N, C-alpha and C positions, 0 to 999 in steps of 0.2 A: 504493500500500500504506500509506503514511504517513497518508493521509486516512482509510483504513479503520480504522487503529489509533486515530486521534484520535476518530473517531465511536464506536468501541467503548469507549474510555475514558469518554466522556460517558454512554453508555448504562449502563455498569456503575456509574458514580458516582451516577446517578439511582436505582439499585436497590442501595443500600449494604448492606441486610440480606441480599439474595440473594447479592451478591458476597462478603460475609464468610463466609457458610455454604459457598459453593462453594470459596473459597480454603482454608478450614479442612478441607474434605473432601479436596481434592487434597493438601494438606499432610500429612494423616494417612497417605494411601496412599503418597506418595513418601517420607515420613520413615521409615516402617517398612521400605521397600525399601532405602533408603540405609543405614540402620542394619544390617539383616541382610546386605546386600551387603558392607559394610565388615567385619562380623564374620567372614563366610565367607571373604572374600578375604584378610583379614589374618591369620586364625588357622587356617584350614583349607586353602585352595587355594594358598597360597604361604608360604614360610618367613618368619619374622619379620625375618631379615636379608635385605636386598634383594640379589638375585643375578640380574640381568637376563639373564645368559648361561647360567644354570642349570648352572654349573660347580662349585658347592660340594657336597661329598659327605663321607660318613663311611666309614671302612674297618672291616671286621669280619674276624676270624679264626675260622673254624669247622672243627671236626674232621671227618674223613671217616667217622666212626663212624655207626652207625644212629641214635644219639641226636642227632647233629649238634650237639654242645655248642659253645658259644661262650665266649670269655673275652676279657679285656682284653689289652693289649700290654705287653711289657717295654720298658725303656729301650733296650737294644741293638736290639730289633726296630724301635722307632721310628727310631733312627739309620739302620738299613738302609733303611727305607722312605723317609726323607727324602733319602737319598743317591741314590735312583732318580729320574731326571728324565724318563724315557721316558713316564711316565704322569701324574705329578703335578707341577704347576707350583709349588705351595706345599704345605707339610705342617706341621702343628702338633699337639702332644700336650697332652692335658688330663687331670688327675687330680682326684678329688674325695675329700673326707674330712669327717666330722662332727666338729667341733672345739668347744672352749670359746672363745666369741667375745664380745667386748664391751669395755666400759670399766669402771673401778672402780665397784663397786656395781650394775652392770648386766650381769652375765655370764649367758650362756645357751649352749646347744648350737645351733650353726648349721652349715649346709653351706658349706664353703669350697673354692674351686677353685684348682688349681695350673696355670698356663698356661706353655707353652714359648714361646720367642721366635717371633714371627710369628703368634701366635694372633689378636690383635686386628687386625693388619694383614690377616689372612685374611678377617675379617668386615667390613673397611672401617669399623671403629668408631673414633670419636673420643671422648675423655673429656669429660664435662660440665664438670668442673673438674680442674685439675691435669694430671697426665701418666700415661702407662702406664710399664711397666718398661723400664729401660735394658739394653743388652747385658751390662754387668757384673753386673747383678742377676739376669739370666737364666742366667748361666753355672752349670752343674751344680756343686753343692757350695759355691757362693759364700756362702750363708747370710746375705745382706744382709737385715735384717728390715724390709721395706716391704710395704705392703698397699694395694690399691685397693678401695674400699667400693662396694657396690651401691647403686643409686638407692633401692630399697625400704628398706634399712637406714638410709640417710641420712634418709629421710622419717620412719622410726620414731623416730629420735633427735631429730626436730624441726627438720631442716634447719639445723644449726649453721653459722654463717659461718666459724668458726675450725677446722673439721675438718681441712682440709689442713695438714699439719705436726704435728698432734697424734698421740698414741699410742693404739693399741688393743691389747688382749691377744688373741693367738691361741695356744691351748694353752699359756698361761703365758709365751709369748714376746712381749715388748713390740715392736710393729711400728709404724713411722711411716706415717701415711696420706699417700700421694703423689697420689691421684686419686680421682675419683668417677665411676662409670659413668653413661652416659646411660640414660634410661628405655627406649629402644629401640635395638637395634643391637649389644648386647654379649652376647646369648645366642641360642642356636639353638632354644630351647624356650620355652614359655609361662612356665615356672618355671626358675630357675637358682640358682647359689650366691649367698650374701649378700655374699661378699667374694672377692677373688682375691689370690693370692700368686705371686711369680715362681718360675720353675723352680729357681732356686738355693735355695729353701726347701723343696724336695720332701722331702728327708730328714727335716726337722723336722716336716713336716705329715703326710706319708703313711706314715711309719714311727714306731717307738717310740724312735728314737735309738740303738739298738744296731746293731752291724755286721751281725748276722744278719738284721735287718729293714730293710736298706737298700733303698728303693724303686727305686733305679737298678740293682740287681743283676739279672742275667739270669734268676734264679729267681723273681723277683716280677713280677707283671703288673697294675699299677695304672692304666694309661693308655688313654684313648680317643684315636683319631687322626682328625683332620679334614683334608681336602685340598681343593685347587682343581685340577680336572682340567687337563691340558695343552691347548694350542691344538688345535682340531679334534677333540677327544675328547668323548664324552658317556658316560652310564652304560651304554649298549648296546655301545659300542666299546672302552671301557677294559679290560674283563676279559681281552681277548686279549693284552694287554701285561703281565699280572700273573703268567703262568706261571713265568717265570724268577725273579721276586721271591719267589714262594711256595716254590720249591725252595730258594732261599737261606735263607729263614726256617726251613725244616724241617731244614736242615743243622745239626749240632752246631757250636758250643755254644748256638745260639739256640733250637733247636726242642725239642719235648717228645719224648723217646724213645718210639718205638712208637706215636706218635699223629700221623700226618701231617695237616696242616691246609691249608685253602684260604683265599685272600683274596677277600672279597666287598666290593663298593662299592655304597652305596645313598644314598638321600636322607636327610639328618639328620631324626630324629623331631621332631615339633612339640610333643609333650607330655612326653616323657621325656628328660631330659638325661644320665642315668647308666644306660646300657644296654649289656650285653655283646654282644647280638646284635640282628638286625633286629626292629623293633617292627611288629606287625600293626596298621596304621592304616587298613585297608580300610574300616572303619566310617565314616571321615570323608567318603567320597564320597557314600554314601546320606544321611548327615547333611546335607551341603551341598545335595543335591538336595531334601531335604524342606524345609530352611530356605528355599531359593530359591522352591520351589513355594508354600509358605505366604505368603511375602512378596508374590509376584506375585498370589496370590489376593486378598490384602488390596487391592492396587491395582486388581484387576478389580472388586471390590465397590465401591470408591470410584468407579471409572469408570461402573459401572451407576447408582450413586447420582447422579452428575453428569449422566448422560444423561437420567435421569428429570427432574431439575431443569431442564435446558435444554429438554427437550421441553415441560414444563409452561410454561416461559417463552415458548417459541415459539408454543404454542397460544394463550396469552393475547395474543400480538402478531399473531395472524393477520389481524385487520382492518387493523392498521398496515401489515403486509407487502402485503396486497391493494391498499391504496391506493397504495403505492409502485410496485407492478407496474403498476397502472392508469395511473400517471403516466409510465411509460416505463422504469422501472428494469429491468435484466435480472436473471434468476434467478441467474446466476453472480455478479453483483456483490453481491447480498444474501447469498448463501451465503458469499462471501469475507468480508463484514463480520461475519457470525455466527461464522465460524471465527476471525476476529481476536479476538472476545470470548473464545472458548475458549482461544486461545493466551495471551492476557493472564492469564486465570485460571490456566492451567497454569504459566506463568512465575512468577506470584506464589505459587502453591501450592508450586512447586519450591523457591523461596527460603525460604519459611516451613518447608517440610519439611526442608530442609538444616539450618536453625537448630535444629529440634526434634531431628534426628538427632545433631547435635553435642552438644546438652544431654544426650541419652540416652547417647551414647558417653562423655562426661565423667563422668556419674553411674556408669556401669558400671566405668570405669577407677578412679574413686575408691573404689567399693565393693570392687573386686577388690584394690586396693592395701591397703585397710584390713584385709580378711579375711586376705590373705596375709602381712600384717605380723606376725600372731600365729603364723605357721609358721616353719620354718627356711629358707625359700626367698625368693628375690627374684622378684617378679612382673613380667613383661615386658608392657607395654601394647601394644595394636595400634598400627600406624603411623598418623600423622596423615593426614587427607585429602589427596589429591594430584590430579593431572590425571585419573586414572581415576575418582575420585568425581565430579568435575565433568562428565565425559562421561556417566557413569551418570545423573546428575540431568537433563542435557539430553535424553538419549534417553527417559527416563521421562516427562519433561514433554511433549515433542512427541508421543510415542506415546499418552499419556493424552489429549492434546488431540484427536488424530485419532479415538481410540476413543469418547470421550464427546461430541465436538462435531460430527462430520460427519453422523451419522445424524439427530440432531435438526434440524440446519440444513437438510438435504435435505427432511425431513418438513415443516418450517415453511414452506418455499417452494413446496410442492406444494399449491396453493390453487385453489379455484373462485371466481373473482372475483365472480360474481353472489351466490352463497350467503354468501361470507365478508364481502362489503360489507354485506349485510343482517343478518348475525348480530350479536346483542348480545354485549357482553363477558361472558365466563363461560358462554355458552350451549354445551352439549355438541354435538359434531359426530356422535358415534356414538350409536346408540340400542340399546335392548334390554339385558336383564339379562346375557345370555351375553356379548355384546360388552364390556360394562363389566367383567365378571369377568376375562375373558382378553384385555383390551386390552394393547397392547404395554408400556405402563408398568407394569401390574400383573404381567405376566409377568416383566419385569425385576425388580420388587420381590420376587416369589417366588423368583427366581434369587438375589437378594441374601440372602434368608433362608436358602436352602439352603447357599450358600457360607459364610455367616457361621456357620451351625451346624457345618459341617465344620471351620472354623477354630477355633471355640470348643472343640469336642470334642478336636481335635488338641492345642491349647494345654493343655487339661485333662489329657491324657495325659502331656505333658511335665512339668507341675506335679506330677501324681500320681507319676510316676517319680522325680522329685527328692525328693518327700516320702517315698516308700517307702525310698529310699536313706538318708534322714536318720533315719527312724523305725525302721529295721530293728533287730532284736535282735542284738547282736554275739555272743551266746552266752556272755556272762559278766555279772556284776552290775556296774551303774554307780552306783546310788544309794548315797550315803555312801562312795564310793571316792575316795581321793585318792592322788596320785603325787608323790613327792619324788625329784628327779634328782640323784645324786651322781656325781662322776667322779674315779676314782683314776688320773689320767693320768700321774702321776710315774713316769718310766721306772726310777727307782731302786728302786721298790717291787717286791718279788718276789710271785709269784702266791700262795704260801702265806700271806704277810703280808697280802695284800689280802683273802683269804678270811676270816682271823681278824678283821680289822677290820670286814668286812661282817657277820659273825656278831654282833659286839659291837653294831653299829649296829641290827641286827634285834632283839637282846635289849632294848636300851634303848627302842626304839619300842614293843615289845610290853608293856613295863612301865608305860607312861604311862596313867593313868586315862582312860577314855573310848575308848581304842583297843581295839576288839573283835577285830581281826585284823591281822596284819602279815606281809609276805613281801617277798622281793627277787627281781627278775628282770633279766636282761641285756638285755631289750628290752621295749617296750610296744606294745600293739596300735595299729594305724593310724599308727605313726610311721615315719620314714624308715629307721631302722636295721633291716635284715633280713639275717640270716646264712643264705643259701640253700645247702643241701647236697644232693648227689645221694645217694639211699639205695638200697642193694642188699641183697637177701636174702643172709645169710651163706653163704659157699661159692660164690657166683656172681660175686664181684667179680673173679676172675681173668679172666672172660670180657671184662671191660672193657679188658684189656690184651693180648688175643689178637692174633694176626698181623693187621696192617692196621687195628687199632683197632676192629674190628666188635663192637658190643655186642649180645648176644642175650638179655639178661635185662631184666626190668622194673626201671627205675631212676628213679623219680619224684623230682622236686625237692621239698624240704621246708624250711620256715623253722625254724631251730634257735633255741630260746630256753633260756637258762640260768636255772633257778629254784631258790629255796630251799625249805625245808620250809614247809608251810602255804600255798603259793601257790594251789593249787587250791581249798582250803577258803575262803580269803580272798576270791577272786573268784567263788566259787560255780560253778566249772566241774565238772560232774558226771562221776564215773567210771562208765563202762559195763562195764568189766571190770578185774580186777587190783587194784593197790594204789598208794598214794603212795610217795614216796621215804622211806626210814627216816632217822633222825638221822645214823647213820654214813655212809650213802650221800651225804647232803647236805653233810657237813662235811669229808670227806677222800677222797683217791684211794686206794681199797683195792686197785686192780688188777682188780676185778670191775666192769665197766662196765654200767650199766643205763640204760634210757630209758623214757619214757612217750610214746606217740604218739596222734594223734587217729584217729577212726574212718575218715576218708577215706583217710589214709595206710595204715591197716591193710588196707582193701579193695584199694587199689592194689597193695600188696605181696603179699598172701596170699589175696585173694579171699574165699571163704567159710570158709577154714580158721581155726582158733583161733590168734591171733597171740601169746598169752601164752606166754612161755618161748622163743619163737623168737628167733633172732639176726639182727642186721643189721650192715652195714658202711657207714661214711660216707666219701664221697669216694674210693672205691676206684680210680677212674680217674685220680686225681691224687696221685701219691706224695708230693708236697710239701705237701699240704694238712693242716691240723690234724685229727687223728682218722682219717687214712687207714689207719693200722695197727691200729685198734681194732675189735674185734668186740663188739657191745653187745647185751645181753639186754633184751627187751621185758617190762616188769613191769606195765604198766597201759595202758588205753585210755580216753581221755576224749572227750567230745563236741567236734567241731570248732568253733572260733569262726568267725565270719563277718567277714572283714576286707577284702573287696573290694567297693567300692560299685558296681562295674559288673557283676560276675558274681554269679550266684545260688549258685555253689559257692565255698567258701573255699579258700585255699591250704592244702596239707598242713602239719601242724605236728609237730615232734619236740621234746621237752623233755628237757634233761639236768640232772643235779644240780649245784648251785653249786660244791661243793668240787672235783671233778675238772675241771670246765669253768668256771674262774674268768673273770669279766668285769670290766673296769675301769670301764666306764660302766654304772651300775646304776640301777634304778628301785625305790625303796622304796614298796610298796603298803601303805596303811593303810586300815582300814575303821572308820568312825565312824558308829554307828547313830543317835546323838543329833545330828541336823543342826543344831539350835539352838545346841548347845555346840561345834560344829565349829570356828568361828573361834578360840575360846580354846584348844581342844585343839591345833589346828595351830600356834598361836603358841608354846605351850609345847614342842611337838614340835620346831619349828625351833630354838628356843633350846637345848634339851638336846642335840640332835644336832650343832649347830654347836659347842657346847662339847666334845662328844666327839671331833669331827673338825675342829679349827680350821683345819687346812691343806688340807682337802678342800672344794672349792667346792660349795655347794648351789645348783644352777643354776636350778631352778624348782620351784614347788609349785603344782599345779593339779588340778582334778577329772579323774578318768579319762575322763569323757565329753568333755572338751575335745579330747582327742587324736582323737576321732571327728569332732567338730564342725569342727575346723580342718584336717582332712585335705584336701590339695590336690585330689584327685580329687572329693571331695564338694563342695568349693567351686566347681569347674567345673560340676558337675551343677546346683548351685543357680543359677549364673549362666545356664545354658541354660534352666532352668525359668522364671526371671524373664523372659528374653528372649521365649520363646514365649508365656508368660502375658501379657506386654504386647501381643503381636500379637493374642491372643484378645480382650483388652479393646478394642483399636482396632477389631477386626471388629464387636464388639457396638455400639460407638458409631456406626459407619458404618451398621449395620443400622437402628438407631433413627432416625438422621437421614433415611435413605432412606425408611423406612416412613412416618414422620411427613410428609415432604414430599409423597409420593404421595397419602396420604389427605387431607392438608390441601387439596391442589389439587383432588382429586376432589370433596370437599365444597363447595369454593368454586364449582366448575362446576355443582353441583347446588343452589345457593342458591335459585334460583327455584322448583325442584321442591319443596324443603323448605318454602319459604314457602307454596306452594299446599297442601301436605299439612297444615300447621299450620292454615291458614285453613279447611280442610274438617273440622277436628276431631281431627287426629292428636295424640296426647299425646307429651310429650317422651321418655318411656320407649320408645315405639314408634319414634320417629325414631332414638334412640340404638341400639336393637336392630337397626334396619334397616342401619345402617352397621357396627356391631360384628359382625353376623353375617357380612357379607362379609369383614371383617378376620380373623375366626376361621377361616373356610374357607380363605382364602388363606394364613394362617399355617400351618394344618395341611398344606396342599399343599407349602409351602416346607420345613417340617420333615421331611415324608416323603421329599422329594428329598434333603434334607440328610442324612438317616439313611443312605441308600445311600452317599453320598460319605464320610460320617464313618466308616463301617465299612471302606471301601477305604483311606482314609487311616490308620485305626487299625492295620491290618495291617502297613503300612509302618513307622509310627512305633514300634510296640511292639517291633520287632526291635532297636531301639537303646536301649531303656529297661529299667530294672530292675524285674522282676516286675510287668509291666503287662499286663492283659488287653486285646487289641485291640478288643474290644467291651464294655469295662468298663461294666456296667449303671449303677453309681453316677455315673460321669462322663457317660454318655449322658443320664440323667435330669436331672442337675444342669444340663447344658448346654441341654437342651430347656426346662426350667423357666425358667432365666435368660433365654434368648433369647425364648421365648414370652411370658414375663411383660412384658419390656421392649417387645416389639413390640406387644402388646395395649395397653400404656400409651400407646404412640405412636399407636395407633388411637383410643384413648379421648378424647384431647385434641381432635382435630377433630370427633369425634362429639358431644362435649359442646358444642362451639361451635355445631354445627348445631341443637341444641335451643334455642338462644337467638336464632334468627332471628326477626325481627319481620316477619310477613307483610305488614302495611300498608306498611312501608318498602320491602320487596322488590318488591311488585307495583307500587307507585308509581314505583320506579326503572326498571321495565321499560316 
């Protein structure tokens, strides 16, 4: 075998150009597969935290009502679950809050997590620098101000060497940095909190500092619970042991009166870190299948390409092989030597492909980290390559060697000694126009074109889906819209005082020259903060508390947004019915509660009936929730904004006036029509508002469109579009290489024929037309076959994309023109070379 490898090395070294193209082709195919395999395996098929025994889980509590509502856990519930050892070996609680986070001069709102003792041990996580929390810091109520910073936030701050031991501010509390999280292994989802505080800081972080808002009280439910299942248990067997625990949690004083609940255990979500109930991630399986199919198709195209190249090389060496057979070499030995060449090419291509995949992975990690640095979240990169990636490369390399090497080797050694010894180099073995058109290498070339067309079209659909999500109209004006974020987090401020100060802020902003509109809102679109409430038609809320907790009325969820006067006109959100809030309704709580809802919520609640003047109730099933005792009159219907990049329908929205529904974290919307003067106007606006509120931090000033552009869901869609778009580009490159190789070899084998034709008077245009005509016909056949494959692939891909037609004409035409044009260019170059044949030299060489 060693002698075969040495001979193969010499043969490939003597054909350096062929070897380089072959290795590059294999590298592209394997590189795409390793990249896609790593993406799917690391971010879809397995959790980001290594859990080889599959014992890591999340616990949910769901009501037994028809609505099957879920909520987070209270601290006493967490203690009861942690005390149960029959099902869970380890238990940890996590709470999240949006806080003012940063250093002096660099404050912003960020998501911060509170972790109980044992959380990082549960994940087998080690800090990148420093340490995690001690037992004293984790003790409830300890109040020791320490913080662990996420790797993304550390990167955004420029990787300072002196961060450990320094202080950062969390909601106005100076906290000492004791550790830095690793890029991988400290979060269960792709995105997570930017910083972590110990459980002893829960009261300061998750509450407002008052006794009534103590997050550790039984009436509050701020915690998610993660567990490691006990020995011998899995997700299928552990529910049988939770019946007694569920009865204990339903018993007073832990449970909700009249609303019995069940305990559910599931796999931690991979994309959502803050969820009350199970996330539907069923779309991940078809996504993984599509990604794997496209990647393997790229490898198949590369294999067909190499098969044609090796077949052409074998045909050029037929006389050499015939001589070796005549001298006594066995066919098996020659096949073994040819396969050794294929294995060397595959091994070299695998090594280069792994290098390319690492560069691609690092690029996507850096891109993701940069994009997510502008959000409130910490981005968790996929895990580094391990033994699984090495095995994957080896399997792909050996498999591709067998696919693209064996058939050409067998074909090259199937010779006729008499004919092959007499045949001149480059002389064709097959004759006839039909045989030439449908020769094996041309059939493989047309198969390449078909598969490449399918890949290019599928990639185009993913790119188009990402573009549709980016370019979609959110349902409100973005041009000239700016947002300034203020936070009245001081617990000493009363709600009435906050409303007065916010109204003064709004008046000052409206009076600045150049500001053509201003309004205040308690939330901004496409941001993390979302106050979800269940909405009931008035009079039906009692059904939510009926015996057994069975809800028999429509009670959709809606996002509640507190808004001031002028909000809808400033953002150009059109009214479909009714009116805006009056000045009195916006500035004080008169006892008469009013609301504006969007058209989708109106249809969900009342169908075709007129909703104006109807009454609704919020949170009727939760007596402790804000607004549960209020009945609210609908005074207006507005068009629904579009705030979900994955769904064609937007979440329901309900708007409440600022006065009765005061908000501490507010967003000041200002409209500036003169874009050229916007920087100067914004500078004056910041100075005057800071002078008006010197103790209230101005956290950020940015265009409204940035909240859409930096939405984590949209960033993930963009990364997916770039990944699949890259696969389409690779398919295009492979198709061009394959077509050029086949056509160049076909022209080379017909050099003598071309010389004779030119000697007999054929013009260069006729020679070129002769070759291009066949190329056009074969391209048309390949595109026709590819169209069928593209339509089938499009029907699968379109189900995962935003507003994409599975047979999108524009994408089909663009893919056909792009592929057809490059393929014809690949045909033109050999055809042009054929017109430059010198008949005297050709005939004399024969």
